[in-house]
N, C-alpha and C positions, 0 to 999 in steps of 0.2 A: 628311453621313453619312446613310446609309439607316436605315429603320426596323428592317430586320433586323440591322444592324450595333449599333444601339443596343440591341436585345433581346439580342444576343449578350452585349455587354458587361455588361448588367444580370445576366443569367444566370451569366456567368463570376463576377462579383462575389459574387452570392448563393451560388454553389457554393463559392468560396474561404472564405466565412464559415462555412459549414456544415462544411467540411473541417476548418478550425482549431477549430471548436467540438468536433467529434468527436475530435480528437487531444488536446484538453485534457482532456475528460471521461475518456478512457481512460487518462490519465496517472496517475490516482489510485493510491496503493499498495494492495497486496493481500497476503494471507498466501501465502507460497511453501511452506513446510513447517513441520510441528511434530513434536515428540517429547514426548509420545505423538501418534500420528496419530489422526484421526477413525475411530472404529470398531475400533480396536485393542484386542486382549484381551492384557494383560499379566500375567505371574506376580504381580509385586509392583509398587506404585508406586515410581518412582524418586526419588532425593532432589532432582533438578533436572528442570525441564521447560523446553523451549526452543521458541521460535517464531521463524521467519525470515521476514522480509518483503522485498518487492522494493525497498525504498527505506529509508534511515536513518530511525531514529526520533528524535524531538526530546526533549530534556529541558529543563525550566524550573526554574531555581534556586529551591528553596523550595517547589516544587509537585509533587505526585505525579500526573502526567498519564498514564503507562503502568502498567497494573495487570494482575495475573493472579489469578483466584480459583478455587480448587478445591472443587467442590461434590459431596458424597456424596448421589447422588440418593435412595436408600431413606430416609434420615432427613432429608434437607434441610439437613445441616450444612455450613457454609461455612467455609473457611480462606483468609485472604489469604496470598499468596505474596510473600516479600521478593524484589524484582526488582533485576536490573542490566541496564543497556543497553550494547550493544556494537554500534554501527553499526545494521545492520538487525535484529540479534538482541535479543530480550529473553529472559533466562534467570531463572526463578523457582525459589527454594529452598523445598521443602516444610517446613512447621513440624514440629517434633518431635512425635510422637503415635503413636497405633496406628490403622491404617487398615484396616477390614473388607474383605474380598472383595465385589465387587459393581459397580454401575454408577456412573460419575464423570463430570462435566463440568468442562472447564477452560474458564472464561470469561476473556476478554481484552478489554481497552480500551487502545488505544495511539493516539498521534498521529504521523502520518508527517511527513517533512520538508516536504511541502507544505502542512502545517498541518491536514490533514483527519483526524478521528478515525475509527478502524476498530475495530469490535468484532465479536465473534463466540463461538461456543461449539463446543468440541471435545469430543464424547462419546468415552468409552472405558470399559473396564471391567478388573478384577483378578480373578485366580482364587484368590489366597491373601491371608491377612492379612499386613499390612506394619506393621513396627515401626520407626519412624524416630527415633533417638535424638538426633541434632544434625544440622542441615543443614551440609554442607560449605561452607567459604567459597568464593565464587566470585571468580576473579581477573579484574580488569577489564583487558581488552587494549587499550582504545582511549584515546588521549588527546585525543579530540575535544572541542572547546570546547562549553560548554553554550550553546544557541541557543534562542531562542523565536520565530524567524521562519525561512522557507524560505531556504535557501542562495542565494547570488547565482548560483551555478553551475546550480542547478536552474531558477531563474527564467530565466536566459539561454538555457538549452537549449530550454525551451518557447517563448520568444519567437522563436528562431532557426527552429524548425520552422514557426511561424506565418508568419514572414517569407518562408520558402522557399516556402510554398503560395501566398502572395499574388504573389510575383515570377513563379512559374511560371504562374499564371493571367493575369497581365497580359501575359506574353510570348505566351501561346498566343492571347490576345485580339489582340494587335497583329498576330500572323502572319495571323490569320483576316482582319482588316480589310484588310491588304496584298493578300491574294489576291482579296477581294471587289473592291476598287479595280481591280486588274489586269484581272479578268473584265469589269468595266464598260468599261474602256478599249478592250479587245479587240472588244466588241460595237459 
C-alpha cells in the first residue's frame, strides 16, 4: 500500500467521523412554532399558549421537566402555566387573573426525546387588559407511555445514519485504492 493510499484512507476515516459528528449535533430538537409567536401583538392574552417542537417531548413520572412561565415585563410578575404534553406539543393554561396590556415573555424549558433540555423566551405584547376567569381544561390526545429515556427508534435512526456515512466512506476508499492499483499495474 502506497503512502498516498494510506493518507487517503486516514483522510476518509477522519472525514466520516466529522460528518457523523455533525449529523448528530444537528439532530437536537428545536422550537418549530409558537402561539403566541415572537414579537406578536395580541389584543388579549389567550387562555392557552402552545409551543411545537420538531421532536416529541418526554415526561418523567413524578417530575416536572417541561415548564412554561408567563412574565409581565413591566412589573416582573411571573405566573407558572399548567402544562400538558402531547407528542411534540406543550400546551400551557394561563392561570385565572387580570392581565394588563403591555409586554410579556413566555419562558419555556422542555426536555426532548433525545434527552436534551431546550429553553428560551418568546416576547410578545397585548394591547388590552385581559380577564381570565378559569382556564379551560386541555384534552390530552396522546396515549404515549411515560418515558425517561430516548426512544429506541430515535437511537436506531441516528445510528443508521452514522453507519450509512461510514459504509459510504469505506466504499469510496476501496474504489480509490482499486483505481490506484490499476494505474500502477498499467505503468
